[in-house]
Backbone of each chain as ProteinMPNN parsed JSONL, in Angstrom:
{"seq_chain_A": "XXXXXXXXXXXXXXXXXXXXXXXXXXXXXXXXXXXXXXXXXXXXXXXXXXXXXXXXXX", "coords_chain_A": {"N_chain_A": [[9.933, -18.984, 9.343], [10.607, -22.048, 10.916], [10.764, -25.383, 9.539], [9.825, -27.365, 11.289], [8.125, -25.883, 12.972], [6.28, -24.999, 11.113], [5.083, -27.39, 10.369], [3.876, -28.143, 12.767], [2.055, -26.104, 12.869], [0.282, -26.632, 10.788], [-0.479, -29.171, 11.381], [-1.746, -29.501, 14.086], [-2.235, -31.452, 15.994], [-0.012, -32.936, 16.374], [2.817, -33.806, 18.432], [5.786, -33.059, 20.395], [6.943, -35.541, 20.844], [6.363, -36.971, 18.579], [8.398, -36.346, 16.873], [10.655, -37.394, 17.864], [13.167, -40.062, 18.065], [11.748, -42.44, 18.592], [9.385, -41.771, 17.581], [7.13, -40.934, 14.864], [7.773, -39.343, 12.807], [10.393, -37.945, 10.954], [12.576, -35.377, 10.795], [15.213, -33.805, 9.018], [18.467, -32.317, 8.684], [21.189, -31.78, 6.717], [23.286, -30.088, 7.01], [24.245, -28.856, 4.722], [23.53, -26.603, 3.53], [21.088, -26.776, 2.332], [18.927, -26.841, 3.958], [16.182, -27.736, 6.256], [14.412, -30.852, 5.975], [11.761, -33.24, 5.325], [12.448, -36.376, 6.224], [11.362, -38.859, 6.884], [7.99, -39.958, 7.098], [5.705, -41.379, 8.951], [3.346, -41.291, 10.306], [0.388, -42.549, 11.844], [-2.164, -41.418, 11.565], [-2.129, -38.699, 10.885], [-1.717, -36.919, 7.942], [1.013, -36.462, 5.654], [2.062, -33.161, 5.272], [1.42, -31.08, 2.448], [3.544, -29.317, 0.127], [2.345, -26.971, -0.576], [0.661, -26.496, 1.596], [2.562, -26.051, 3.592], [3.883, -23.848, 2.594], [1.907, -22.011, 2.887], [1.938, -21.177, 5.476], [2.659, -18.501, 7.507]], "CA_chain_A": [[9.53, -20.001, 10.313], [11.264, -23.326, 10.671], [9.907, -26.467, 9.046], [9.189, -27.992, 12.455], [7.026, -25.025, 13.424], [5.256, -25.003, 10.065], [4.35, -28.662, 10.449], [2.997, -28.076, 13.943], [0.977, -25.157, 12.579], [-0.723, -27.244, 9.9], [-0.911, -30.441, 11.986], [-1.648, -29.142, 15.507], [-2.358, -32.602, 16.898], [1.299, -33.549, 16.579], [3.526, -33.398, 19.643], [7.246, -33.191, 20.356], [7.321, -36.957, 20.817], [6.26, -37.485, 17.207], [9.627, -36.037, 16.144], [11.772, -38.07, 18.504], [13.488, -41.292, 17.342], [10.705, -43.458, 18.717], [8.179, -41.199, 16.995], [6.71, -41.381, 13.538], [8.192, -38.345, 11.817], [11.827, -37.643, 11.069], [13.061, -34.22, 10.05], [16.668, -33.873, 8.965], [19.23, -31.248, 8.045], [22.522, -32.333, 6.484], [24.259, -28.992, 7.117], [24.818, -28.639, 3.393], [22.961, -25.377, 2.999], [19.788, -27.022, 1.692], [17.879, -26.644, 4.951], [15.476, -28.867, 6.855], [13.494, -31.578, 5.092], [11.087, -34.399, 5.918], [13.093, -37.597, 5.754], [10.399, -39.966, 7.01], [6.672, -39.596, 7.651], [5.007, -42.646, 9.159], [2.287, -41.087, 11.302], [-0.741, -43.411, 11.484], [-3.423, -40.714, 11.272], [-1.889, -37.374, 10.299], [-1.097, -37.029, 6.621], [2.173, -35.602, 5.397], [1.598, -31.899, 4.668], [1.912, -30.761, 1.11], [4.384, -28.117, 0.063], [1.438, -25.82, -0.613], [0.244, -26.239, 2.975], [3.69, -25.483, 4.336], [4.143, -22.502, 2.065], [0.823, -21.134, 3.324], [2.159, -20.754, 6.86], [3.464, -17.273, 7.524]], "C_chain_A": [[10.148, -21.345, 9.926], [10.254, -24.392, 10.248], [9.137, -27.126, 10.189], [7.975, -27.184, 12.905], [5.904, -24.976, 12.391], [4.423, -26.284, 10.132], [3.398, -28.653, 11.64], [1.83, -27.125, 13.702], [-0.119, -25.8, 11.727], [-1.213, -28.588, 10.423], [-0.826, -30.271, 13.509], [-1.783, -30.311, 16.473], [-1.021, -33.296, 17.15], [1.938, -33.008, 17.843], [5.023, -33.558, 19.442], [7.667, -34.644, 20.2], [7.235, -37.543, 19.408], [7.561, -37.307, 16.435], [10.865, -36.655, 16.786], [12.021, -39.401, 17.8], [12.433, -42.379, 17.454], [9.386, -42.968, 18.139], [7.962, -41.672, 15.567], [7.154, -40.446, 12.425], [9.663, -38.029, 12.031], [12.155, -36.461, 10.164], [14.587, -34.232, 10.099], [17.235, -32.639, 8.293], [20.672, -31.74, 7.929], [23.621, -31.271, 6.526], [24.998, -28.759, 5.804], [24.238, -27.394, 2.727], [21.587, -25.546, 2.376], [18.627, -26.951, 2.681], [17.235, -27.924, 5.451], [14.588, -29.553, 5.809], [12.874, -32.755, 5.84], [11.754, -35.655, 5.352], [12.129, -38.788, 5.811], [9.101, -39.43, 7.593], [5.877, -40.886, 7.741], [3.882, -42.503, 10.184], [1.024, -41.864, 10.891], [-2.011, -42.659, 11.1], [-3.211, -39.367, 10.592], [-1.155, -37.533, 8.966], [0.082, -36.071, 6.493], [1.703, -34.314, 4.73], [2.2, -31.693, 3.282], [2.791, -29.516, 1.166], [3.519, -26.865, 0.068], [0.96, -25.466, 0.799], [1.363, -25.554, 3.756], [3.978, -24.056, 3.874], [3.083, -21.505, 2.529], [0.957, -20.652, 4.758], [3.086, -19.552, 6.862], [4.735, -17.477, 8.325]], "O_chain_A": [[10.195, -21.711, 8.751], [9.065, -24.31, 10.555], [7.946, -27.409, 10.066], [6.918, -27.75, 13.185], [4.726, -24.918, 12.744], [3.203, -26.251, 9.969], [2.255, -29.099, 11.536], [0.747, -27.308, 14.257], [-1.305, -25.539, 11.929], [-2.24, -29.094, 9.97], [0.066, -30.832, 14.147], [-1.475, -30.17, 17.656], [-0.914, -34.143, 18.036], [1.641, -31.894, 18.276], [5.471, -34.123, 18.445], [8.637, -34.943, 19.503], [7.946, -38.494, 19.08], [7.812, -38.018, 15.462], [11.984, -36.464, 16.31], [11.181, -39.838, 17.013], [12.239, -43.156, 16.519], [8.379, -43.674, 18.202], [8.531, -42.67, 15.126], [6.938, -40.722, 11.245], [10.115, -37.866, 13.165], [12.028, -36.534, 8.942], [15.179, -34.625, 11.104], [16.591, -32.005, 7.458], [21.3, -32.077, 8.933], [24.754, -31.53, 6.123], [26.202, -28.502, 5.78], [24.426, -27.162, 1.533], [20.982, -24.568, 1.937], [17.465, -26.996, 2.276], [17.663, -29.032, 5.128], [14.084, -28.914, 4.886], [13.4, -33.205, 6.858], [11.64, -35.955, 4.164], [12.091, -39.613, 4.899], [9.108, -38.562, 8.467], [5.429, -41.421, 6.727], [3.511, -43.471, 10.848], [0.636, -41.838, 9.723], [-2.851, -43.201, 10.382], [-4.049, -38.944, 9.795], [-0.118, -38.19, 8.881], [0.135, -35.023, 7.135], [1.008, -34.372, 3.716], [3.333, -32.084, 3.004], [2.771, -28.766, 2.141], [3.892, -25.836, 0.631], [0.864, -24.291, 1.155], [1.126, -24.593, 4.489], [4.278, -23.176, 4.681], [3.33, -20.299, 2.562], [0.178, -19.812, 5.207], [4.171, -19.591, 6.282], [5.54, -16.554, 8.452]]}, "seq_chain_B": "XXXXXXXXXXXXXXXXXXXXXXXXXXXXXXXXXXXXXXXXXXXXXXXXXXXXXXXXXXXXXXXXXXXXXXXXXXXXXXXXXXXXXXXXXXXXXXXXXXXXXXXXXXXXXXXXXXXXXXXXXXXXXXXXXXXXXXXXXXXXXXXXXXXXXXXXXXXXXXX", "coords_chain_B": {"N_chain_B": [[45.896, -60.571, 13.806], [48.937, -62.111, 14.921], [52.117, -61.965, 16.516], [54.648, -64.318, 16.927], [56.615, -65.332, 19.599], [59.313, -67.324, 19.903], [60.216, -69.878, 22.115], [63.056, -71.54, 23.778], [65.274, -74.216, 24.821], [66.605, -73.108, 26.969], [65.123, -71.008, 27.749], [63.125, -69.297, 30.112], [60.414, -69.543, 30.018], [59.924, -71.554, 28.25], [58.287, -72.1, 26.026], [56.128, -71.072, 23.304], [55.09, -67.751, 22.863], [52.325, -65.87, 22.066], [51.993, -62.716, 20.752], [49.85, -60.023, 20.509], [49.569, -58.218, 17.483], [50.718, -54.95, 17.215], [49.126, -52.195, 15.951], [50.687, -49.854, 14.334], [50.202, -47.824, 12.586], [47.546, -47.117, 12.693], [44.621, -45.539, 11.593], [43.442, -42.566, 13.068], [41.346, -40.091, 14.491], [40.22, -36.865, 15.59], [37.699, -34.558, 15.964], [36.085, -31.392, 16.23], [33.435, -29.001, 16.858], [33.796, -25.661, 16.166], [32.082, -23.615, 16.37], [28.632, -22.846, 17.138], [26.255, -25.167, 15.811], [23.699, -24.53, 13.64], [20.45, -25.522, 14.348], [17.267, -26.401, 13.961], [14.551, -26.785, 16.24], [13.595, -30.087, 16.917], [14.679, -31.229, 14.647], [16.786, -33.528, 13.165], [20.102, -32.995, 12.914], [23.114, -32.601, 11.103], [26.252, -32.429, 12.672], [28.448, -29.717, 12.437], [31.498, -30.334, 12.225], [34.162, -28.786, 12.236], [36.767, -28.436, 12.959], [39.807, -29.955, 13.263], [41.414, -31.892, 15.685], [43.284, -33.875, 15.609], [44.236, -35.908, 12.814], [45.232, -38.556, 11.66], [45.488, -39.936, 9.289], [44.491, -38.395, 7.342], [41.726, -38.698, 6.831], [39.416, -37.522, 7.639], [36.879, -35.297, 6.764], [36.729, -32.05, 7.223], [35.69, -29.854, 6.054], [33.59, -29.886, 4.16], [31.725, -32.162, 4.147], [31.91, -33.144, 6.703], [32.689, -35.681, 7.759], [33.982, -38.982, 8.506], [35.919, -41.006, 6.588], [37.493, -43.703, 6.383], [40.498, -45.149, 4.982], [41.442, -47.587, 5.492], [40.374, -50.817, 5.989], [38.313, -52.144, 8.579], [37.536, -52.558, 12.088], [36.26, -49.927, 13.903], [36.514, -47.891, 16.745], [34.265, -45.562, 17.624], [33.59, -42.487, 19.064], [31.62, -39.945, 20.616], [30.617, -36.681, 21.699], [27.858, -34.811, 22.381], [26.751, -31.529, 22.694], [24.12, -29.994, 24.168], [21.796, -27.255, 24.01], [21.021, -24.947, 26.708], [18.331, -24.442, 26.938], [16.998, -26.601, 25.958], [14.74, -29.378, 26.04], [14.864, -31.993, 25.434], [17.158, -34.291, 23.951], [18.773, -35.798, 21.184], [21.29, -37.988, 20.172], [23.041, -39.196, 17.455], [25.042, -41.57, 15.83], [25.851, -41.799, 12.567], [26.056, -44.151, 9.925], [26.995, -44.282, 6.672], [24.92, -42.535, 5.942], [22.655, -43.233, 7.399], [21.076, -43.972, 10.551], [23.206, -45.537, 12.837], [23.712, -45.997, 15.528], [21.789, -44.793, 18.239], [20.927, -42.437, 20.739], [18.727, -41.255, 23.245], [17.877, -38.519, 25.216], [16.145, -37.189, 27.897], [15.969, -34.153, 29.35], [16.811, -33.74, 32.694], [16.978, -31.333, 33.948], [16.15, -28.145, 32.92], [17.793, -25.337, 31.58], [20.395, -25.639, 31.941], [23.36, -26.208, 30.201], [23.877, -29.238, 28.537], [25.824, -32.209, 28.279], [26.198, -34.975, 26.178], [27.222, -38.252, 25.845], [28.099, -40.661, 23.314], [28.776, -43.787, 21.773], [30.251, -46.276, 19.616], [31.163, -49.416, 18.205], [32.238, -49.921, 15.054], [32.138, -51.436, 11.876], [34.035, -50.524, 9.095], [34.544, -50.272, 5.638], [36.851, -49.342, 4.443], [36.872, -47.989, 2.074], [34.356, -46.923, 0.851], [32.637, -46.62, 3.027], [31.409, -44.479, 5.63], [31.282, -42.346, 8.545], [29.234, -40.157, 10.494], [28.207, -37.455, 12.677], [25.149, -36.801, 14.117], [22.674, -34.676, 15.576], [19.84, -33.899, 17.641], [17.761, -31.479, 19.061], [15.233, -30.378, 21.287], [13.552, -27.441, 21.735], [15.506, -25.474, 21.624], [17.773, -23.634, 19.454], [20.167, -24.361, 18.418], [22.98, -26.652, 18.159], [25.508, -27.028, 20.42], [28.664, -25.346, 20.288], [31.789, -27.081, 20.484], [30.929, -29.615, 20.625], [31.858, -32.93, 19.741], [33.629, -35.521, 17.883], [35.401, -38.561, 17.808], [37.7, -41.163, 16.774], [39.166, -44.432, 16.257], [41.053, -46.979, 14.624], [40.66, -50.237, 15.676], [40.856, -52.875, 15.018], [42.182, -54.21, 12.225], [41.08, -55.611, 9.126]], "CA_chain_B": [[47.221, -61.118, 13.486], [49.792, -62.143, 16.093], [53.54, -62.238, 16.34], [54.98, -65.416, 17.82], [57.962, -65.336, 20.167], [59.618, -68.743, 20.079], [61.072, -70.201, 23.244], [64.028, -72.602, 23.538], [65.523, -75.048, 25.997], [67.128, -72.335, 28.095], [64.24, -69.914, 28.117], [62.433, -69.554, 31.371], [59.006, -69.9, 29.8], [59.962, -72.853, 27.611], [57.321, -72.329, 24.954], [55.886, -69.942, 22.434], [54.158, -66.744, 23.368], [51.733, -65.071, 20.999], [51.848, -61.309, 21.129], [49.005, -59.321, 19.538], [50.272, -57.231, 16.676], [50.375, -53.557, 17.496], [48.935, -51.452, 14.716], [51.368, -48.578, 14.577], [49.73, -46.79, 11.658], [46.083, -47.137, 12.721], [44.014, -44.22, 11.445], [42.758, -42.007, 14.229], [40.98, -38.693, 14.275], [39.377, -36.187, 16.571], [37.215, -33.312, 15.36], [35.139, -30.687, 17.087], [32.786, -27.847, 16.241], [34.328, -24.433, 16.767], [30.95, -22.688, 16.523], [27.352, -23.53, 17.233], [25.635, -25.66, 14.589], [22.284, -24.166, 13.587], [19.615, -26.725, 14.381], [15.892, -26.118, 14.368], [13.977, -27.715, 17.202], [12.941, -31.261, 16.348], [15.294, -31.634, 13.376], [18.055, -34.223, 13.295], [20.998, -32.122, 12.159], [24.515, -33.017, 11.103], [27.158, -31.517, 13.36], [29.51, -29.113, 11.628], [32.756, -30.598, 12.934], [35.036, -28.075, 11.299], [38.115, -28.267, 13.5], [40.473, -31.222, 13.586], [42.441, -31.896, 16.725], [44.269, -34.663, 14.867], [43.659, -36.732, 11.753], [46.528, -39.151, 11.333], [45.522, -40.497, 7.939], [43.76, -37.444, 6.478], [40.473, -39.359, 6.439], [38.259, -36.761, 8.096], [36.547, -34.116, 5.968], [36.254, -31.005, 8.135], [35.382, -28.665, 5.261], [32.361, -29.967, 3.361], [30.748, -33.172, 4.58], [32.088, -33.378, 8.143], [32.572, -37.123, 7.927], [35.204, -39.784, 8.555], [35.89, -42.056, 5.573], [38.839, -44.271, 6.478], [41.003, -45.895, 3.835], [41.873, -48.903, 5.985], [39.189, -51.567, 6.416], [38.414, -52.733, 9.901], [36.587, -52.174, 13.128], [36.654, -48.641, 14.474], [35.827, -47.368, 17.927], [33.831, -44.188, 17.377], [33.046, -41.845, 20.265], [31.186, -38.57, 20.37], [29.933, -35.951, 22.767], [26.98, -33.783, 21.838], [26.405, -30.527, 23.698], [22.784, -29.486, 23.884], [21.634, -25.931, 24.622], [20.439, -24.93, 28.052], [16.875, -24.365, 26.903], [16.429, -27.821, 25.364], [14.062, -30.289, 26.959], [15.244, -33.348, 25.046], [18.271, -34.322, 23.007], [19.085, -37.071, 20.538], [22.61, -38.067, 19.545], [23.09, -40.316, 16.521], [26.18, -41.821, 14.954], [25.364, -42.269, 11.281], [26.946, -44.856, 9.004], [26.528, -44.221, 5.291], [23.7, -41.755, 5.78], [21.545, -43.712, 8.216], [21.417, -44.181, 11.956], [23.849, -46.791, 13.248], [23.362, -46.083, 16.947], [21.082, -43.576, 18.638], [20.578, -42.319, 22.143], [17.743, -40.212, 23.524], [17.99, -38.01, 26.585], [15.17, -36.191, 28.331], [16.761, -33.392, 30.308], [16.254, -33.639, 34.046], [16.964, -29.922, 34.338], [16.242, -27.179, 31.829], [18.513, -24.164, 32.04], [21.804, -25.997, 32.065], [23.914, -26.864, 29.032], [24.074, -30.655, 28.859], [26.726, -32.946, 27.387], [25.728, -36.351, 26.059], [28.166, -39.111, 25.131], [27.6, -41.801, 22.548], [29.907, -44.491, 21.172], [29.906, -47.505, 18.909], [32.205, -50.14, 17.471], [31.632, -49.958, 13.723], [32.974, -51.913, 10.767], [34.099, -49.638, 7.935], [35.19, -51.1, 4.604], [38.119, -48.782, 3.992], [36.759, -47.314, 0.776], [33.158, -46.084, 0.703], [31.908, -46.423, 4.291], [31.75, -43.274, 6.382], [30.473, -42.063, 9.731], [28.956, -38.753, 10.773], [27.511, -37.226, 13.948], [23.918, -36.015, 14.02], [22.046, -34.383, 16.851], [18.523, -33.258, 17.648], [17.369, -30.9, 20.343], [13.903, -29.783, 21.312], [13.427, -26.264, 22.582], [16.519, -24.47, 21.323], [17.996, -23.329, 18.036], [21.521, -24.753, 18.009], [23.781, -27.647, 18.87], [26.485, -26.096, 20.975], [30.083, -25.474, 19.932], [32.53, -27.956, 21.378], [30.526, -30.997, 20.354], [33.021, -33.548, 19.098], [33.624, -36.948, 17.545], [36.725, -39.098, 17.548], [37.672, -42.588, 16.473], [40.45, -45.075, 15.973], [41.002, -48.373, 14.188], [41.056, -51.146, 16.75], [41.197, -54.173, 14.422], [42.159, -54.211, 10.766], [40.67, -56.889, 8.535]], "C_chain_B": [[48.085, -61.081, 14.746], [51.238, -62.372, 15.672], [53.925, -63.295, 17.362], [56.427, -65.29, 18.295], [58.288, -66.779, 20.531], [60.572, -68.943, 21.258], [62.105, -71.26, 22.872], [64.318, -73.302, 24.869], [65.984, -74.252, 27.207], [66.207, -71.197, 28.512], [63.45, -70.278, 29.363], [60.991, -69.967, 31.152], [58.861, -71.172, 28.992], [58.973, -73.093, 26.496], [57.193, -71.115, 24.076], [54.872, -68.998, 23.07], [53.646, -65.947, 22.178], [51.482, -63.653, 21.499], [50.962, -60.624, 20.09], [49.795, -58.266, 18.79], [49.794, -55.824, 17.025], [50.278, -52.813, 16.174], [49.512, -50.065, 14.917], [50.87, -47.465, 13.681], [48.21, -46.749, 11.604], [45.535, -45.73, 12.542], [43.281, -43.798, 12.716], [42.445, -40.547, 13.932], [40.233, -38.165, 15.481], [39.002, -34.841, 15.975], [36.148, -32.708, 16.251], [34.505, -29.537, 16.314], [33.276, -26.589, 16.948], [33.246, -23.391, 16.98], [29.678, -23.495, 16.674], [26.896, -24.009, 15.855], [24.158, -25.277, 14.63], [21.436, -25.418, 13.494], [18.225, -26.345, 14.861], [15.418, -27.18, 15.345], [13.316, -28.883, 16.462], [13.542, -31.788, 15.073], [16.637, -32.309, 13.643], [19.062, -33.579, 12.352], [22.439, -32.608, 12.255], [25.39, -31.976, 11.798], [28.222, -31.017, 12.388], [30.803, -29.236, 12.433], [33.886, -30.06, 12.067], [36.47, -27.918, 11.795], [38.689, -29.631, 13.879], [41.473, -31.019, 14.717], [43.606, -32.767, 16.265], [43.526, -35.523, 13.862], [44.832, -37.438, 11.088], [46.627, -39.652, 9.896], [44.778, -39.619, 6.937], [42.455, -38.051, 5.956], [39.229, -38.598, 6.9], [38.092, -35.506, 7.251], [35.953, -33.065, 6.904], [35.846, -29.744, 7.387], [34.018, -28.723, 4.599], [31.325, -30.912, 3.963], [30.863, -33.555, 6.051], [31.92, -34.865, 8.467], [33.939, -37.792, 7.912], [35.041, -40.946, 7.583], [37.269, -42.719, 5.552], [39.21, -45.095, 5.241], [41.618, -47.229, 4.249], [40.635, -49.62, 6.509], [39.388, -52.136, 7.812], [37.347, -52.237, 10.837], [37.107, -50.92, 13.84], [35.829, -48.35, 15.73], [35.537, -45.894, 17.685], [33.166, -43.648, 18.648], [32.609, -40.428, 19.907], [30.574, -38.004, 21.637], [29.143, -34.836, 22.109], [26.613, -32.817, 22.964], [25.094, -29.875, 23.286], [22.575, -28.15, 24.61], [20.862, -25.994, 25.932], [18.921, -24.899, 28.04], [16.225, -25.585, 26.257], [15.783, -28.686, 26.437], [14.391, -31.739, 26.654], [16.327, -33.273, 23.988], [18.428, -35.735, 22.463], [20.494, -36.966, 19.979], [22.645, -39.337, 18.701], [24.463, -40.392, 15.882], [25.619, -42.452, 13.693], [26.458, -43.068, 10.578], [26.3, -44.824, 7.627], [25.147, -43.577, 5.161], [22.501, -42.212, 6.574], [22.03, -43.98, 9.635], [22.059, -45.552, 12.171], [23.566, -47.045, 14.722], [22.787, -44.74, 17.371], [20.828, -43.598, 20.134], [19.636, -41.129, 22.314], [17.853, -39.814, 24.987], [16.866, -37.005, 26.825], [15.798, -35.448, 29.505], [16.104, -33.365, 31.683], [16.128, -32.196, 34.503], [17.074, -29.065, 33.087], [16.917, -25.939, 32.382], [19.991, -24.412, 32.205], [22.239, -26.664, 30.764], [24.288, -28.297, 29.388], [24.985, -31.304, 27.811], [26.321, -34.41, 27.389], [26.724, -37.184, 25.262], [27.45, -40.213, 24.363], [28.816, -42.477, 21.923], [29.417, -45.761, 20.5], [31.168, -48.111, 18.321], [31.618, -50.452, 16.097], [32.619, -50.519, 12.707], [32.886, -50.917, 9.612], [34.991, -50.294, 6.892], [36.477, -50.519, 4.028], [38.063, -48.118, 2.628], [35.554, -46.369, 0.746], [32.426, -45.809, 2.012], [32.373, -45.156, 5.007], [30.828, -43.131, 7.582], [30.369, -40.552, 9.926], [28.26, -38.663, 12.132], [26.308, -36.326, 13.699], [23.367, -35.788, 15.426], [20.696, -33.721, 16.663], [18.295, -32.679, 19.034], [15.972, -30.302, 20.206], [13.905, -28.588, 22.251], [14.42, -25.166, 22.284], [16.663, -24.25, 19.831], [19.362, -23.798, 17.537], [21.934, -26.047, 18.722], [25.089, -26.934, 19.203], [27.916, -26.428, 20.533], [30.817, -26.305, 20.975], [32.071, -29.395, 21.287], [31.643, -31.655, 19.551], [32.795, -35.01, 18.777], [35.082, -37.377, 17.35], [36.636, -40.59, 17.285], [39.049, -43.111, 16.165], [40.204, -46.511, 15.509], [41.477, -49.273, 15.315], [41.366, -52.541, 16.213], [41.075, -54.075, 12.905], [41.729, -55.587, 10.279], [41.081, -56.915, 7.068]], "O_chain_B": [[47.99, -60.149, 15.544], [51.517, -62.908, 14.6], [53.569, -63.184, 18.535], [57.346, -65.159, 17.487], [57.616, -67.383, 21.368], [61.594, -68.267, 21.375], [62.047, -71.822, 21.778], [63.695, -73.019, 25.892], [65.778, -74.675, 28.345], [66.466, -70.506, 29.497], [63.155, -71.447, 29.612], [60.403, -70.656, 31.985], [57.81, -71.813, 29.027], [58.837, -74.234, 26.055], [58.047, -70.229, 24.096], [53.924, -69.425, 23.728], [54.424, -65.417, 21.385], [50.845, -63.436, 22.529], [51.289, -60.642, 18.903], [50.582, -57.522, 19.373], [48.593, -55.568, 17.114], [51.219, -52.799, 15.38], [48.915, -49.213, 15.576], [51.086, -46.288, 13.973], [47.641, -46.384, 10.576], [45.939, -44.817, 13.261], [42.589, -44.598, 13.346], [43.18, -39.865, 13.218], [39.689, -38.924, 16.283], [39.863, -34.079, 15.537], [35.407, -33.415, 16.934], [34.985, -29.152, 15.247], [33.182, -26.47, 18.169], [33.456, -22.402, 17.682], [29.65, -24.689, 16.374], [27.125, -23.334, 14.852], [23.445, -25.66, 15.557], [21.683, -26.279, 12.65], [18.032, -26.009, 16.03], [15.839, -28.335, 15.277], [12.573, -28.682, 15.502], [12.988, -32.702, 14.464], [17.518, -31.725, 14.274], [18.892, -33.615, 11.133], [22.921, -32.975, 13.327], [25.272, -30.779, 11.533], [28.81, -31.786, 11.627], [31.15, -28.353, 13.217], [34.483, -30.787, 11.272], [37.298, -27.321, 11.107], [38.13, -30.356, 14.703], [42.275, -30.085, 14.696], [44.769, -32.44, 16.502], [42.346, -35.827, 14.032], [45.357, -36.973, 10.076], [47.724, -39.776, 9.351], [44.474, -40.049, 5.824], [42.131, -37.924, 4.775], [38.109, -38.994, 6.58], [39.042, -34.749, 7.048], [34.803, -33.184, 7.326], [35.671, -28.687, 7.993], [33.35, -27.695, 4.488], [30.196, -30.514, 4.251], [29.982, -34.232, 6.581], [31.124, -35.249, 9.324], [34.913, -37.254, 7.386], [34.139, -41.77, 7.734], [38.127, -42.318, 4.765], [38.35, -45.653, 4.558], [42.241, -47.912, 3.436], [39.928, -49.097, 7.371], [40.486, -52.554, 8.179], [36.385, -51.583, 10.433], [38.244, -50.877, 14.31], [34.613, -48.541, 15.757], [36.453, -45.082, 17.557], [32.286, -44.29, 19.222], [33.165, -39.801, 19.005], [30.091, -38.725, 22.51], [29.694, -34.019, 21.371], [26.214, -33.237, 24.05], [24.976, -29.288, 22.21], [23.115, -27.94, 25.696], [20.153, -26.959, 26.217], [18.286, -25.287, 29.021], [15.014, -25.591, 26.034], [16.225, -28.717, 27.585], [14.221, -32.614, 27.504], [16.402, -32.311, 23.224], [18.243, -36.724, 23.173], [20.848, -35.954, 19.374], [22.315, -40.421, 19.183], [24.993, -39.375, 15.437], [24.989, -43.509, 13.742], [27.635, -42.709, 10.628], [25.175, -45.294, 7.452], [24.314, -44.02, 4.37], [21.422, -41.634, 6.44], [23.218, -44.185, 9.884], [21.53, -46.58, 11.747], [23.224, -48.159, 15.119], [23.237, -43.686, 16.921], [20.551, -44.646, 20.717], [19.747, -40.127, 21.608], [17.913, -40.663, 25.876], [16.67, -36.08, 26.036], [16.118, -36.049, 30.531], [14.936, -32.995, 31.799], [15.284, -31.869, 35.337], [17.992, -29.242, 32.287], [16.653, -25.532, 33.513], [20.751, -23.512, 32.564], [21.572, -27.578, 30.278], [24.931, -28.546, 30.408], [24.92, -30.987, 26.624], [26.123, -35.014, 28.443], [27.035, -36.849, 24.119], [26.349, -40.634, 24.717], [29.787, -41.802, 21.581], [28.322, -46.253, 20.774], [32.117, -47.404, 17.984], [30.618, -51.162, 15.991], [33.787, -50.131, 12.678], [31.794, -50.519, 9.205], [36.061, -50.81, 7.214], [37.122, -51.16, 3.199], [39.095, -47.726, 2.084], [35.718, -45.155, 0.63], [31.663, -44.846, 2.092], [33.554, -44.809, 4.995], [29.745, -43.712, 7.63], [31.27, -39.788, 9.581], [27.787, -39.665, 12.667], [26.434, -35.235, 13.143], [23.568, -36.596, 16.332], [20.443, -33.066, 15.651], [18.597, -33.31, 20.046], [15.591, -29.792, 19.152], [14.227, -28.721, 23.431], [14.189, -24.018, 22.664], [15.795, -24.627, 19.044], [19.676, -23.646, 16.357], [21.342, -26.466, 19.716], [25.696, -26.307, 18.335], [28.315, -27.587, 20.422], [30.52, -26.251, 22.169], [32.73, -30.297, 21.803], [32.304, -30.987, 18.756], [31.898, -35.655, 19.319], [35.888, -36.633, 16.791], [35.605, -41.21, 17.547], [39.973, -42.359, 15.856], [39.261, -47.167, 15.953], [42.572, -49.088, 15.845], [42.062, -53.314, 16.872], [39.982, -53.878, 12.375], [41.981, -56.598, 10.934], [40.833, -57.901, 6.374]]}, "name": "protein", "num_of_chains": 2, "seq": "XXXXXXXXXXXXXXXXXXXXXXXXXXXXXXXXXXXXXXXXXXXXXXXXXXXXXXXXXXXXXXXXXXXXXXXXXXXXXXXXXXXXXXXXXXXXXXXXXXXXXXXXXXXXXXXXXXXXXXXXXXXXXXXXXXXXXXXXXXXXXXXXXXXXXXXXXXXXXXXXXXXXXXXXXXXXXXXXXXXXXXXXXXXXXXXXXXXXXXXXXXXXXXXXXXXXXXXXX"}
């Protein structure tokens, strides 16, 4: 499962708009083989998920 | 810089004319993606621009970092077209300078089911040594950024 989907699974109140440029969360992939990562997390109420939370999503 | 053409008593214009210097060796490049770039929905992803159409000064890396790092300082006109998949509902195109957004555009698709092409451009100062530009894209709803996306650029004023 992609990082984006894992985040939505553990933070279901987030929406597509949260990940757009005017949103509060920025996911990035530098096409270097290292995969997706959270570059910025500035959401006012939802906390940044821990790696353990993300790993717990099937 | 300008070149001055000096007039004389018999010239019809009778004065000096300044002619802008033509940069004959201005670096220019054009690169495109020959295959889809894997891009998870909602993730700003660097375009794999692996095919050069031209690269006059060998300043574009089409093998590893997919970036333009010119060796001549100046102002560059950078243009790009991002192709978003037909099932995307929104698309972002970003020109990055040195790893961060320099200019960004956001498009909400009026029609889902049609592959969409989005242009973006910027005039960017690059220092001729360490500065570089890259193309990033984001799509919501699909899994790729479509092959044929491209970026090109040319030096328009050396400094």
